[in-house]
SEGU-967037 format. One record per atom (N, C-alpha, C, O): residue in three letters; x, y, z. Coordinates in steps of 0.2 Angstrom, whole numbers, plus 5000, padded with zeros to 4 digits. Example, Ala and Ser with C-alpha at 12.3 -4.5 7.8 and 13.67 -1.06 7.14 Angstrom:
2
ala506649725039/ala506249785039/ala506649845039/ala507149835042/ser506449895035/ser506849955036/ser506450005039/ser506750065040/
END
This chain:
478
unk516547024552/unk516646944552/unk517346944554/unk517846974551/unk517446904557/unk518246884558/unk518646844554/unk518246814550/unk519146834554/unk519546794549/unk519946724554/unk520246724560/unk519746684550/unk520046614553/unk520946604552/unk521146594547/unk521246614559/unk521946594559/unk522246534564/unk522846534565/unk521746504566/unk522046444570/unk522446404565/unk522946384567/unk522346384561/unk522746344555/unk523546364555/unk523946324554/unk523546434556/unk524346464555/unk524746444562/unk525446454562/unk524546424567/unk524946404572/unk525346364571/unk525146324567/unk525846344573/unk526446284571/unk526246254578/unk526546194578/unk525846254583/unk525846214589/unk525246234593/unk525046294593/unk524946204597/unk524246224599/unk524546274605/unk525146264608/unk524146334607/unk524446374613/unk523946374617/unk523346374615/unk524146394625/unk523846374629/unk523546444633/unk523246434638/unk523746494630/unk523546554634/unk522846584633/unk522446544630/unk522646644634/unk521846674633/unk521846694626/unk522346694622/unk521246694623/unk521046704616/unk520946784616/unk520446804619/unk521246834613/unk521146904613/unk520846924607/unk521146894602/unk520446974606/unk520147004599/unk520847054596/unk521147094600/unk521147034590/unk521447074586/unk521047114583/unk520647094580/unk521147184584/unk520847244582/unk521047284575/unk521547304574/unk520747294572/unk520847344565/unk520947394568/unk520347414570/unk521547444568/unk521647514569/unk521247564566/unk521147614570/unk521047564560/unk520747614556/unk519947604559/unk519747654561/unk519647544559/unk519047534560/unk518747524568/unk518247534571/unk519347484570/unk518947464577/unk518747384577/unk518647354582/unk518647364571/unk518147294571/unk518847234572/unk519447224570/unk518547194574/unk518947124577/unk519047084570/unk518547074567/unk519647074569/unk519847054562/unk520146964564/unk520146924559/unk520246964570/unk520246884571/unk520246874579/unk520346914584/unk520146804580/unk520146784589/unk520946774588/unk521146734583/unk521346794592/unk522146784592/unk522246744599/unk522146764605/unk522446684598/unk522746644604/unk523446664606/unk523846674602/unk523346674612/unk524146694616/unk524546624617/unk524246574617/unk525146644618/unk525546584621/unk525546614628/unk525546674630/unk525546554632/unk525746544640/unk526546534640/unk526846524635/unk526646554648/unk527446554651/unk527546474649/unk528146454648/unk526946424650/unk527246354651/unk527246334643/unk527646284641/unk526946374637/unk527046364630/unk527646384628/unk527846354623/unk528046434632/unk528746454631/unk529346404632/unk529746394629/unk529046364640/unk529646334640/unk529446254636/unk529946224634/unk528846244635/unk528846184629/unk529346214622/unk529846184621/unk529046264619/unk529446274613/unk530246274614/unk530546244611/unk530546314620/unk531246314620/unk531346244621/unk531746234616/unk531146184624/unk531246124625/unk531346104617/unk531946074616/unk530946104612/unk530846074606/unk531346104603/unk531646074599/unk531446184604/unk531946214600/unk532646184601/unk533146194597/unk532746164607/unk533346144609/unk533546074607/unk534146054608/unk533146034605/unk533045964603/unk533245964597/unk533645934595/unk532746014592/unk532746024585/unk533446064582/unk533546054576/unk533746094585/unk534346154584/unk534946104581/unk535246114576/unk535046044585/unk535746014584/unk535745974576/unk536245984572/unk535245934574/unk535045924568/unk535145964563/unk535445954558/unk534646024564/unk534746084559/unk535446114558/unk535646134552/unk535846134564/unk536446154562/unk536846104559/unk537346124555/unk536746034560/unk537045994556/unk537045984548/unk537445954544/unk536346014547/unk536146004540/unk536646054535/unk536846104536/unk536846004530/unk537346044525/unk537146114524/unk536546124524/unk537546164522/unk537346234521/unk537046234516/unk536646284517/unk537046194510/unk536646214504/unk535946204505/unk535546244503/unk535846144509/unk535146124511/unk534946184515/unk534446214513/unk535146214520/unk534846264524/unk534746324519/unk534246354518/unk535246334516/unk535046394510/unk534446384507/unk534046434507/unk534346324504/unk533846304499/unk533246334504/unk532846374502/unk533146304509/unk532546314513/unk532446404514/unk531846434514/unk532946444513/unk532846504515/unk532646544506/unk532346594504/unk532946504502/unk532746534495/unk532046514494/unk531746554491/unk531846454496/unk531146434496/unk530746474499/unk530246504496/unk530846494505/unk530546544509/unk530446594506/unk529846614504/unk530946634504/unk530846684498/unk530246694494/unk529846734494/unk530346644489/unk529946624484/unk529246634486/unk528846664482/unk529046604491/unk528346584494/unk528246644496/unk527646664495/unk528646684500/unk528546764503/unk528146794496/unk527646814496/unk528546804491/unk528246824484/unk527646814482/unk527246864481/unk527546734482/unk527046714481/unk526446724485/unk525946724483/unk526446744490/unk526046754495/unk526046834497/unk525746844503/unk526246864494/unk526246954495/unk525646974496/unk525546994501/unk525046964492/unk524446984492/unk524146984501/unk523947024505/unk524246914503/unk524146904509/unk524446944513/unk524146984516/unk525146934515/unk525646974519/unk525347044519/unk525247084524/unk525347064512/unk525247144514/unk524447164515/unk524347214518/unk523947124514/unk523347134517/unk523347134524/unk523047184527/unk523647094527/unk523747094533/unk523947144537/unk523747174542/unk524647164534/unk525147224535/unk524547284535/unk524447324540/unk524247294530/unk523747354530/unk523247354536/unk523147404539/unk522947304537/unk522447294541/unk522547294548/unk522347334552/unk523047244549/unk523147244556/unk523647294560/unk523547304566/unk524147334555/unk524447374558/unk524447444555/unk524847484556/unk523947454550/unk523747524548/unk524247554543/unk524247614542/unk524647504539/unk525147514534/unk524647544528/unk524147514527/unk524947594525/unk524747604518/unk525047564513/unk525647544515/unk524747544507/unk525047474504/unk525547494502/unk525947444503/unk526047554498/unk526447554497/unk527147534502/unk527647494501/unk527047564508/unk527447534514/unk527447464515/unk527947434515/unk526747424515/unk526747354516/unk527247334510/unk527747304512/unk527047344503/unk527347314498/unk528147314498/unk528547274495/unk528447394501/unk529147384501/unk529447344507/unk529947314506/unk528947344512/unk529247294518/unk529347224515/unk529747184518/unk528847204510/unk528947134508/unk529447124506/unk529847074508/unk529547174500/unk530147164496/unk530847174500/unk531447154497/unk530847194504/unk531547204509/unk531647154513/unk532147134514/unk530947104515/unk531047054518/unk531246984514/unk531546934516/unk531047004508/unk531246934502/unk531946954500/unk532246914497/unk532147014501/unk533047024501/unk533447014507/unk534047004507/unk533047014512/unk533346984518/unk533546904518/unk534046874521/unk533046874516/unk533046794516/unk533646784510/unk534046734512/unk533646814504/unk534246804499/unk534846814503/unk535346774503/unk534846884505/unk535446884510/unk535746824513/unk536246794512/unk535246804518/unk535446744523/unk535646684520/unk536046644522/unk535246674514/unk535546614510/unk536246624508/unk536646574509/unk536346684505/unk537146694502/unk537546694509/unk538146684508/unk537346694515/unk537846724520/unk538146654523/unk538646654527/unk537746604522/unk537846544525/unk538446504519/unk538646444521/unk538646524514/unk539146494509/unk539746534512/unk540246514510/unk539746594516/unk540246624517/unk540946594521/unk540746554525/unk541546604521/unk541946584526/unk541746614533/unk541746674535/unk541746554537/unk541446554544/unk542146554550/unk542046554556/unk542746544547/unk543246534552/unk543946564549/unk543946594544/unk544446544552/unk545046554551/unk545646494553/unk545446454558/unk546146484549/unk546746464554/unk547146514556/unk547446554553/unk547346494562/unk547646554566/unk548546524567/unk548646464567/unk548946564566/unk549646524569/unk549546514576/unk549046524579/unk550146484578/unk550346464584/unk550946464586/unk551446454582/unk551046484592/unk551746484594/unk552046394597/unk552546384600/unk551546354596/unk551746304599/unk552046254591/unk551646234587/unk552646234592/unk552846194586/unk552246124585/unk552146084589/unk552046114578/unk551646064577/unk550746074578/unk550246034576/unk550646134582/unk549946154583/unk549546184579/unk549746244578/unk549046154575/unk548546204571/unk548046224575/unk547846194580/unk547946294573/unk547346324577/unk546746344572/unk546846374567/unk546146314574/unk545546324571/unk545146374574/unk544846354579/unk544946434573/unk544546484575/unk543846484570/unk543946494563/unk543346474572/unk542646464569/unk542146504573/unk542146514579/unk541746514569/unk540946544572/unk540446484572/unk540346454567/unk540146474578/unk539646414577/unk539046444580/unk538946494584/unk538446404578/unk537746434582/unk537646434589/unk537746394593/unk537446504590/unk537146504599/unk536846444601/unk537046414605/unk536246424597/unk535846364599/unk535146404597/unk534946404591/unk534946424603/unk534146444603/unk534146524603/unk534446554607/unk533846554599/unk533946634598/unk533346654599/unk532846634595/unk533146704604/unk532546744606/unk532346784601/unk532846804598/unk531746814599/unk531746874595/unk531146894597/unk530646864597/unk531146954599/unk530547004601/unk530547054596/unk531047084595/unk530047054592/unk530047114586/unk529347154587/unk528847124589/unk529347214586/unk529047264586/unk528347264580/unk528447224574/unk527747304581/unk527347314578/unk527347354572/unk526947354567/unk527747394571/unk527747464565/unk527947424559/unk527547434554/unk528547384558/unk528647354553/unk528747274556/unk529247244556/unk528147244557/unk528147184559/unk528547124557/unk528947094561/unk528447114549/unk528747084544/unk529547094543/unk529847034543/unk529847144542/unk530347154541/unk530847164547/unk531447154546/unk530547184553/unk531047184559/unk530947104562/unk531447084566/unk530547074560/unk530547004564/unk531146974559/unk531646954561/unk530946984551/unk531446934546/unk532246974547/unk532746944546/unk532347024548/unk533047034550/unk533546994553/unk534146984552/unk533046974559/unk533346924564/unk533346854561/unk533746814560/unk532646844561/unk532446774559/unk532946744555/unk533146694557/unk533046774548/unk533246744543/unk534046734544/unk534146674542/unk534546774547/unk535146754548/unk535046714554/unk535446664553/unk534746724558/unk534746674565/unk534646594562/unk534946544565/unk534146584557/unk534146514555/unk534546484551/unk534746424552/unk534746534546/unk535246514541/unk535946484544/unk536346444541/unk536046524551/unk536746504552/unk536646454557/unk537146444561/unk536046414558/unk536046354561/unk535646344567/unk535546294571/unk535346424569/unk534946414576/unk534346404575/unk534146404570/unk534046384581/unk533346374581/unk533146444585/unk533546484588/unk532446464584/unk532046534584/unk531546524588/unk531046494586/unk531546554594/unk530746574597/unk530646654595/unk531046704597/unk529946654591/unk529946734589/unk529146754592/unk528646724591/unk529346804597/unk528746824598/unk528646914595/unk528946964596/unk528046894592/unk527846964589/unk527446994593/unk527146974597/unk527547074592/unk526847114594/unk526447084594/unk526347034590/unk525847104598/unk525147084597/unk524947104592/unk524647074588/unk524947184590/unk524747204585/unk525247204580/unk525647244579/unk525247144576/unk525747124571/unk525847044571/unk526247024568/unk525547004576/unk525546944576/unk525446884571/unk525746834571/unk525046914566/unk524746874561/unk525446884556/unk525846844554/unk525346954553/unk526046984548/unk526646964550/unk527046944546/unk526746984556/unk527546964558/unk527646914563/unk528046914568/unk527146854561/unk527146794566/unk527046754563/unk527446724559/unk526346724563/unk525946664561/unk526046644554/unk526046584552/unk526046704550/unk526146694543/unk526746664541/unk526746624537/unk527246694545/unk527946674545/unk528146604547/unk528546564545/unk527746584552/unk527746514554/unk527446474549/unk527746414549/unk526946474545/unk526746444540/unk527246444534/unk527446394532/unk527546504532/unk527946514527/unk528546474528/unk528846444523/unk528746474534/unk529446424535/unk529446354535/unk529846314533/unk528746334537/unk528646264537/unk528446234531/unk528546174530/unk528146284526/unk528046254520/unk528846264515/unk528946234510/unk529146294518/unk529946294514/unk530246254516/unk530846244513/unk530146204521/unk530446144523/unk530946154530/unk531446124531/unk530646194533/unk531046204540/unk530746154544/unk530146134544/unk531246114546/unk531046054552/unk530646104558/unk530746164559/unk530146034560/unk529746044565/unk530246054573/unk530646014575/unk529946104575/unk530246134582/unk530946194581/unk531246224586/unk531046204573/unk531746244574/unk531346324576/unk531446364579/unk530646314572/unk530446394574/unk529946404577/unk529446394573/unk529746414583/unk529146434587/unk528846504587/unk529246544589/unk528146514585/unk527946574586/unk527546584591/unk527046544592/unk527646654596/unk527346634603/unk527146714603/unk527446754604/unk526446724600/unk526146794603/unk525946794610/unk525746744613/unk526146844613/unk525946864620/unk525946924622/unk526046974618/unk525846934628/unk526046984633/unk526746994635/unk527246974632/unk526747034641/unk527547044642/unk527746984645/unk528346974644/unk527346944648/unk527646884652/unk527846834648/unk528246794650/unk527546834643/unk527946794636/unk528546814636/unk529046784638/unk528646874633/unk529346904632/unk529846894637/unk530446864635/unk529546904643/unk530046894649/unk530146824650/unk530646804653/unk529646764649/unk529846704650/unk530446674645/unk530846624646/unk530446724639/unk530846704634/unk531646724635/unk532146694634/unk531546784638/unk532346804639/unk532546764646/unk533246754646/unk532246744650/unk532446694656/unk532646634655/unk533146614658/unk532246614650/unk532446524649/unk532946514647/unk533146534642/unk533446464651/unk534046454651/unk534246414645/unk534846404643/unk533746384641/unk533946374634/unk534046404629/unk534346384624/unk533946474630/unk533846514625/unk534546564626/unk534646594631/unk535046564621/unk535746594622/unk535946664619/unk536446684619/unk535246684617/unk535346754614/unk534546794614/unk534046754615/unk534546854613/unk534046884613/unk534046944609/unk534346994611/unk533846944603/unk533747004599/unk533047044598/unk532547024595/unk533147114602/unk532447154604/unk532547204599/unk533047214596/unk531847224597/unk531847304594/unk531247324598/unk530747294599/unk531247374600/unk530747404604/unk530947464608/unk531547494607/unk530547494612/unk530747554615/unk531347544620/unk531547494621/unk531747604622/unk532147604625/unk532147574634/unk532547554638/unk531547594634/unk531247564642/unk531347494643/unk531747474647/unk530947464639/unk530947404639/unk531647354637/unk531847304641/unk532047394631/unk532647354630/unk533247384637/unk533847354637/unk533147424639/unk533547434645/unk533647374651/unk534147354653/unk532847354652/unk532747294656/unk532947234654/unk533147184657/unk532847234648/unk533047164644/unk533847164644/unk534047114646/unk534247214643/unk534847204644/unk535147194650/unk535647174651/unk534747224656/unk535047214662/unk534947144664/unk535247124668/unk534347104661/unk534047024663/unk534646984659/unk535046944662/unk534847004652/unk535446974649/unk535946974651/unk536346924651/unk536147024654/unk536847044657/unk536946994664/unk537546974665/unk536546984667/unk536446944674/unk536446884671/unk536646834675/unk536246854666/unk536046784665/unk536646774660/unk536646714659/unk537146814657/unk537746814654/unk537546784647/unk537846744645/unk536946824644/unk536646794637/unk536846854632/unk536846914634/unk536946844627/unk537046884621/unk536546914619/unk536046874618/unk536446984619/unk535947034617/unk536047084612/unk536447134612/unk535647094607/unk535547144602/unk534947194603/unk534347164602/unk535047244604/unk534647294607/unk534447344601/unk534947384600/unk533947354597/unk533947404594/unk533247444597/unk532647414597/unk533447524598/unk532847544602/unk532547604599/unk532347604593/unk532347654603/unk531947714601/unk532547764598/unk533147754598/unk532247814596/unk532747864593/unk532247944592/unk531647944592/unk532747984593/unk532348064593/unk532848104588/unk533148154590/unk532848074581/unk533348074576/unk533348154573/unk532748184572/unk533848174571/unk533948254570/unk533948254561/unk534348224558/unk533548304558/unk533448324552/unk533848384551/unk533648424555/unk534348394547/unk534748464549/unk534748494542/unk534948464537/unk534648544543/unk534548584537/unk535048644536/unk534848694540/unk535548644533/unk536048704533/unk535848754529/unk535348744526/unk536048814530/unk535848884526/unk536048894520/unk536048944517/unk536448824517/unk536648834509/unk536148774505/unk536248764499/unk535648744510/unk535348684507/unk534848694502/unk534448744503/unk534748654497/unk534148664492/unk533548654497/unk533448604500/unk532948714498/unk532548694502/unk532048664501/unk531848624506/unk531848664495/unk531248624491/unk531348544494/unk530948514497/unk532048524492/unk532348464491/unk532248434499/unk532148374501/unk532448484503/unk532548484510/unk531848464513/unk531848414517/unk531448504512/unk530748484513/unk530448424511/unk530048394515/unk530548404506/unk530248334503/unk530548294508/unk530248254512/unk531348294509/unk531548224513/unk531448234520/unk531548194524/unk531148294523/unk530948314528/unk530248274529/unk530048234533/unk529948294525/unk529048264525/unk529148184525/unk528748154528/unk529448164521/unk529548084520/unk529848054528/unk529548014531/unk530248084529/unk530648064536/unk530248084542/unk530348054547/unk529848124541/unk529248144547/unk528648104547/unk528448084552/unk528348094541/unk527548074540/unk527648004539/unk527247974542/unk528047974535/unk528047904534/unk527747864537/unk527847874543/unk527247824536/unk526947764542/unk526747804548/unk526847794554/unk526447854545/unk526147894553/unk526647924557/unk526547944563/unk527347924555/unk527947944560/unk528147884565/unk528647884568/unk527647824564/unk527947774569/unk528547734566/unk528447684563/unk529147774567/unk529847724565/unk530247764569/unk530247824570/unk530647704571/unk531247734576/unk531747784572/unk532147814575/unk531747784566/unk532347834561/unk531847884561/unk532147934560/unk531147894562/unk530747964560/unk531248024560/unk531748024564/unk531148064557/unk531548144558/unk530948174563/unk530448194562/unk531348154568/unk530948194574/unk531048264578/unk530648284582/unk531748294575/unk531948354578/unk532148374570/unk532548354566/unk531748434569/unk532048474561/unk532448534564/unk532148584566/unk533148524564/unk533548574567/unk533748624561/unk534148594557/unk533648674560/unk533548714553/unk533948784554/unk533748814560/unk534448804550/unk534948854552/unk534348914550/unk534048914545/unk534348964556/unk533949024558/unk533849064550/unk533349084549/unk534449074545/unk534549094541/unk533849074536/unk533649124532/unk533649014536/unk533348984531/unk532548944535/unk532248904532/unk532548964540/unk532148924546/unk531348934543/unk530848894542/unk531248994542/unk530549014539/unk530348994533/unk529748974531/unk530848994529/unk530748974522/unk530648894521/unk530248864516/unk531048854525/unk530948784527/unk530248754529/unk529948704526/unk530148804535/unk529448794538/unk528748794534/unk528348754534/unk528848844529/unk528448874525/unk528348804520/unk527848774518/unk528848784518/unk528848714512/unk528648654516/unk528248614512/unk528748644520/unk528548574526/unk528048584526/unk527648544524/unk527748634528/unk526848644530/unk526448634525/unk525948604526/unk526648664520/unk526548664513/unk526248584512/unk525648564512/unk526948554511/unk526748464510/unk526448444515/unk525948414513/unk526448454522/unk526148414526/unk525248434525/unk524848384527/unk524948484523/unk524348504523/unk524148464515/unk523548444514/unk524548444512/unk524348404506/unk524248344507/unk523948314502/unk524448294512/unk524348224514/unk523848214516/unk523648244520/unk523548164514/unk522748144514/unk522748074520/unk523148024518/unk522348074525/unk522248034531/unk521647994530/unk521048014529/unk521847934531/unk521147894531/unk521247814531/unk521847784532/unk520747784530/unk520847714530/unk521247664524/unk521047664519/unk521747644525/unk522247624520/unk521947564517/unk522147554511/unk521447524521/unk521247474516/unk520547474511/unk520347444506/unk520347544513/unk519647584508/unk519847634504/unk519647644499/unk520347664506/unk520547724502/unk521347734500/unk521847714503/unk521347774494/unk522147794493/unk522247844496/unk522047904495/unk522847844502/unk522947884508/unk523747884508/unk524147844505/unk523947944511/unk524747954514/unk524747914520/unk525047864521/unk524347944524/unk524447914531/unk523747874533/unk523147894532/unk523947814537/unk523347774539/unk523447784548/unk523847814551/unk522947764551/unk522847764558/unk523547764563/unk524047734560/unk523547784568/unk524147754573/unk523747694575/unk523147684574/unk524147654579/unk524247594580/unk523647594586/unk523347544586/unk523547634590/unk523047624596/unk522947674600/unk523247724598/unk522447684604/unk522247744609/unk522847774611/unk523047824609/unk523247734616/unk523647754619/unk524247814615/unk524447864616/unk524347774609/unk524847814605/unk524647864603/unk525047914602/unk523947874602/unk523547944600/unk523647994605/unk523948044604/unk523447964611/unk523448014615/unk524148044617/unk524248104618/unk524547984617/unk525248024618/unk525448074614/unk525748124616/unk525248054605/unk525448104601/unk525148184602/unk525448234601/unk524448164603/unk524148224604/unk524348264610/unk524348324609/unk524548244616/unk524648264621/unk525348304620/unk525448354623/unk525848284617/unk526548304616/unk526448384612/unk526748434614/unk526048364607/unk525748434603/unk525448484606/unk525648544605/unk524948484611/unk524648514616/unk525148544620/unk525148604620/unk525548514624/unk525948524629/unk526548574625/unk526848614628/unk526748554619/unk527148614615/unk526948664614/unk527248714615/unk526248664611/unk526048744608/unk525948774615/unk526148834616/unk525648744623/unk525548784626/unk526348814630/unk526348844636/unk526648794627/unk527448804630/unk527648864625/unk528248894626/unk527248884620/unk527448944615/unk527648914609/unk527848964605/unk527548854606/unk527748854599/unk527048864595/unk526548864597/unk527248874589/unk526648894584/unk526448834578/unk526848814575/unk525848814578/unk525648764575/unk525548794566/unk525048834565/unk525948774562/unk525948774556/unk525648734550/unk525648744544/unk525348674554/unk525048644550/unk524748574553/unk525048554558/unk524048544551/unk523848484557/unk523748504563/unk523548554564/unk523848444568/unk523748474576/unk523048444578/unk522848444584/unk522748404573/unk522048364574/unk521948304571/unk522348284566/unk521348274574/unk521248214570/unk520648184573/unk520448204579/unk520348124571/unk519848104572/unk519948024574/unk520348004570/unk519747994579/unk519847924581/unk520547904581/unk520947944585/unk520747854579/unk521547854579/unk521847884572/unk522447864571/unk521547924569/unk521947964564/unk522048034566/unk521748074569/unk522748054563/unk523048114565/unk523448144560/unk523948124557/unk523248204559/unk523648244553/unk524348254553/unk524648264558/unk524548254547/unk525348264547/unk525348344550/unk525048394548/unk525948344556/unk525848414560/unk526548444559/unk526948404559/unk526548494558/unk527148544558/unk527048604564/unk526648644565/unk527648594568/unk527748654574/unk528348694573/unk528848664571/unk528148754573/unk528648794572/unk529048834578/unk528648844583/unk529548864580/unk529748894587/unk529848844591/unk529848864597/unk530048784590/unk530148734595/unk530948744598/unk531448744595/unk530848754605/unk531448754608/unk531548704612/unk531148654613/unk532348694614/unk532748624616/unk532148604623/unk532048544624/unk531848644627/unk531448634634/unk530848604632/unk530548564636/unk530548604627/unk529748584625/unk529748504623/unk530248474621/unk529148484625/unk529248404624/unk529348374618/unk529648324617/unk529148414612/unk529148394606/unk529948384604/unk530148334600/unk530248424606/unk531048424606/unk531248364609/unk531548314606/unk531148354617/unk531348314620/unk531148244619/unk531648194619/unk530548224619/unk530348154618/unk530248124611/unk530248164606/unk530148064611/unk530148024605/unk529448034603/unk529147994606/unk529348054600/unk528448064598/unk528048004594/unk527547984595/unk528547974589/unk528147914588/unk527447924584/unk526947884584/unk527447994579/unk526848004578/unk526948054571/unk527548074570/unk526548074568/unk526748114562/unk526748184563/unk526348224560/unk527248204567/unk527348264570/unk528148294568/unk528648264571/unk528248344564/unk528848384564/unk529048444568/unk528748494567/unk529448434573/unk529448514576/unk530148544574/unk530648524576/unk530148594571/unk530548644569/unk531048704575/unk530748744579/unk531548684574/unk532048714580/unk532548754576/unk532948714572/unk532548814575/unk533148854572/unk533848864576/unk533948874582/unk534348844573/unk535048854575/unk535548914573/unk535248944569/unk536048934575/unk536448984574/unk537048974570/unk537249024567/unk537348914571/unk538148894569/unk538248834572/unk537948814577/unk538548794568/unk538848744567/unk538848704575/unk538548644576/unk539248734580/unk539348714587/unk538848704589/unk538648654592/unk538448754588/unk537648754592/unk537248694589/unk537048664593/unk537248684583/unk536948634580/unk537248564585/unk536848524589/unk537948554583/unk538148484585/unk537848494594/unk537648434596/unk537848524598/unk537648524604/unk536948494605/unk536748454609/unk536548534599/unk536048514600/unk535748444598/unk535248414601/unk536148424593/unk535948354590/unk536248314597/unk535848264598/unk536748324600/unk536948284605/unk536748284613/unk536948254618/unk536348334612/unk536048344619/unk535548294621/unk535348274626/unk535248264615/unk534848204615/unk535048134618/unk535648114616/unk534748094622/unk535148034624/unk535147974618/unk535547924618/unk534747994614/unk534747944609/unk535147964602/unk535148024601/unk535347904599/unk535847924593/unk535747874589/unk536247834587/unk535247874586/unk535147824580/unk535347834572/unk535747804569/unk534747904570/unk535047914564/unk535047994563/unk534748034568/unk535348024557/unk535248094557/unk535348114549/unk535548074545/unk535148154548/unk535248174540/unk535448264540/unk535248304544/unk535848264535/unk536148324535/unk535948354527/unk536148324522/unk535748424527/unk535548434520/unk536048504519/unk535948554522/unk536448504513/unk536948564511/unk537248534505/unk537248474503/unk537448594501/unk537848584494/unk538548584497/unk538948574492/unk538848584503/unk539448574504/unk539648514508/unk539548504515/unk539948464503/unk539948384506/unk540448374511/unk540448324515/unk540948424510/unk541248424515/unk541248444522/unk541448424527/unk540948494522/unk540648524529/unk540048474531/unk539848484536/unk539848434527/unk539248384530/unk539748334532/unk539548314537/unk540148314530/unk540548254532/unk540848274538/unk540848234543/unk541048324539/unk541448364545/unk540848354551/unk541048324557/unk540348374550/unk539748374555/unk539548314557/unk539348304562/unk539648264552/unk539348194553/unk539648154557/unk539348104559/unk540348164558/unk540948154561/unk540948154568/unk541248124571/unk540448234569/unk540548264576/unk539848234580/unk539748254586/unk539448204576/unk538848174579/unk538848114583/unk539048064580/unk538548104590/unk538548044592/unk537848004589/unk537348004593/unk537847974584/unk537447944580/unk537647894576/unk538047904573/unk537247834577/unk537447774572/unk537547784565/unk538147764562/unk537147814561/unk536947814556/unk536847894554/unk536447934558/unk537147924548/unk537048004545/unk536947984539/unk537247944536/unk536548024536/unk536348034528/unk536548094525/unk536048134526/unk536948104522/unk537048174520/unk536548184512/unk536548144508/unk536248244512/unk535748234507/unk535248204506/unk534848204501/unk535048154511/unk534548124511/unk534148114518/unk534248154522/unk533548074520/unk533148084525/unk533348014530/unk533747964528/unk533148024536/unk533247974541/unk533147914542/unk533347874546/unk532647904538/unk532247844537/unk532747794531/unk532347784526/unk533347774531/unk533647724528/unk533847664530/unk534047644535/unk533747614524/unk534147544526/unk534447514520/unk534147514515/unk535147494522/unk535247454515/unk535447384519/unk535847394524/unk535447334518/unk535447274521/unk536147224519/unk536147164520/unk536547264516/unk537247244517/unk537547294519/unk538147304517/unk537347334523/unk537747384527/unk537547374535/unk536947374537/unk538047374539/unk537547354549/unk537447424550/unk537747474548/unk536747404553/unk536247454555/unk536247444562/unk536447394565/unk536147524566/unk536147524574/unk536247574575/unk536447604570/unk536247594582/unk536347664585/unk536747664590/unk537047624592/unk536747724593/unk537247734600/unk536647764605/unk536047774604/unk537047764611/unk536747794618/unk536047744620/unk536147684620/unk535547784620/unk534847754622/unk534547734615/unk533947734616/unk534847734609/unk534547704605/unk534947624602/unk534847604596/unk535247604607/unk535547524607/unk536147514607/unk536547564608/unk536347444606/unk537147434607/unk537447424601/unk537847384600/unk537347474596/unk537847464592/unk537547424584/unk537047384584/unk537947434580/unk537647404573/unk537647324574/unk538147294575/unk537047314574/unk537047234576/unk536647204570/unk536647144570/unk536347234564/unk536047204559/unk536347224552/unk536447274551/unk536447174547/unk536547194541/unk537347184539/unk537747214542/unk537247134533/unk537947114529/unk538347084534/unk538047044537/unk538947094535/unk539447054538/unk539447044547/unk539646994550/unk539047104548/unk539047084556/unk538447034558/unk538347014564/unk537947004552/unk537546954554/unk537746904557/unk537546874562/unk538446874553/unk538746814555/unk539146814561/unk539446774564/unk539246894563/unk539446894571/unk538846894575/unk539046864580/unk538446914575/unk537946934578/unk537546864580/unk537446844586/unk537346814576/unk537046754576/unk537346704577/unk537146654576/unk537946714580/unk538546644581/unk539046664588/unk539046714592/unk539246614589/unk539746634594/unk540546604592/unk540646554588/unk540946614594/unk541646594593/unk541846534597/unk541646534603/unk542246474592/unk542546434597/unk543246434594/unk543346454588/unk543746404597/unk544446394596/unk544446314597/unk544246294602/unk544746274591/unk545046204593/unk545646214589/unk545746244584/unk546146174595/unk546846164592/unk547046104592/unk546546064595/unk547446064590/unk547546024588/unk548345994586/unk548746034583/unk548645944588/unk549345914587/unk549145854585/unk548645824587/unk549645834580/unk549645764578/unk549845704585/unk549545654587/unk550345734588/unk550445694594/unk550645734601/unk550945794601/unk550345714605/unk550345744612/unk551145764614/unk551545714614/unk551145824617/unk551745834620/unk551845804628/unk551345774631/unk552345804630/unk552545804637/unk552545854641/unk553045884641/unk552245864644/unk552145924649/unk552645904656/unk552845844656/unk552945954661/unk553445934666/unk553145894670/unk553445864674/unk552345904672/unk551945864676/unk551245844674/unk550945804678/
END
């Protein structure tokens, strides 16, 4: 039996209706009406019209909408979490964490509005006053992924709205309810004026239309590196601001002096949380050769203890992978890596979209599990001999999102961290970390810098304006 979701749409859409499938069972959860390219144009026009009045709304009133949305999110937690579990294959604790993090993002955005948004700058011209301030971009396009559909939409949506922008939000198809339509209803009920937010579920043509629309002044994209590069090219040609948070093949580093059991716990969490479908996943486990066998045994033991199943009906550690394409990719990388000489220490199999927590030993830098972003519950272990070799292994990847280093020597850990071409490094922790008052982002193929969190939100979702004034006009030579 399918759920009725038509009432969630902020405006009628004219694209086709497609089935929204539950990854764990293959059942149809709902009929999802998609946006068309014409719907994007209409939403962009409505957003451009509504944005000026929204930006002119006193800051305390905009903050009140953010806070009301936060409280409604908490009140509707069961609905958001249920859709996150069934639509995206999340286990309930992951869905609950994601909702609480989104609640925090809304309150952070409410506080952001009251912060100073400019400076009085000195002038070399007598009698001139220079005012430099940050002003809204206008209309912001947000293209969000399916793995953390609520949080990764909210981290752009909340500050963009709070700072006076209108938003066109394109959620991933598998995440359109939890990370899209429920948000449209939430902000509408919180008092956001009509037209300021439009949710546009759709295929690639809808995302392309949002990027290309002249009324959209910025794109915030979270997703694959390949798509992000294309969006970056388009935005560069159109002279649009763009924030790109892309893929990762993150290094989880275990030095010879590490607490091995603690490292294995962190490595398992970083590798297997949400079936490994996280950009910050611990993708390459680089372990000093002196402790590689000990770490491999401890990690494999933890992997074998993890239960896989339907998170809607069972208490499990791992739910399903998102779709058959992703399942085939994960299985293919594991098979190809084993064929090249790696050893299977745990897992390596599954049924349907379910895949066991998998540990691979003896992985070398020329194997697919080392090179590729797996985005599945797979932990490849690669031994290394010394710090220079380690740094070369980490930096050999084009990705540079997150890393973790386990060592009892904090000075050595810090020295190594500063040699890595990685946007975020966590010493004696794991790679899947986020604190929303700290800028978040990667280097290289992982994106164009720390674009989300804390003070950078005010810079990212605004543009600067210089206004100068004098009490009486001067006389120029001509």
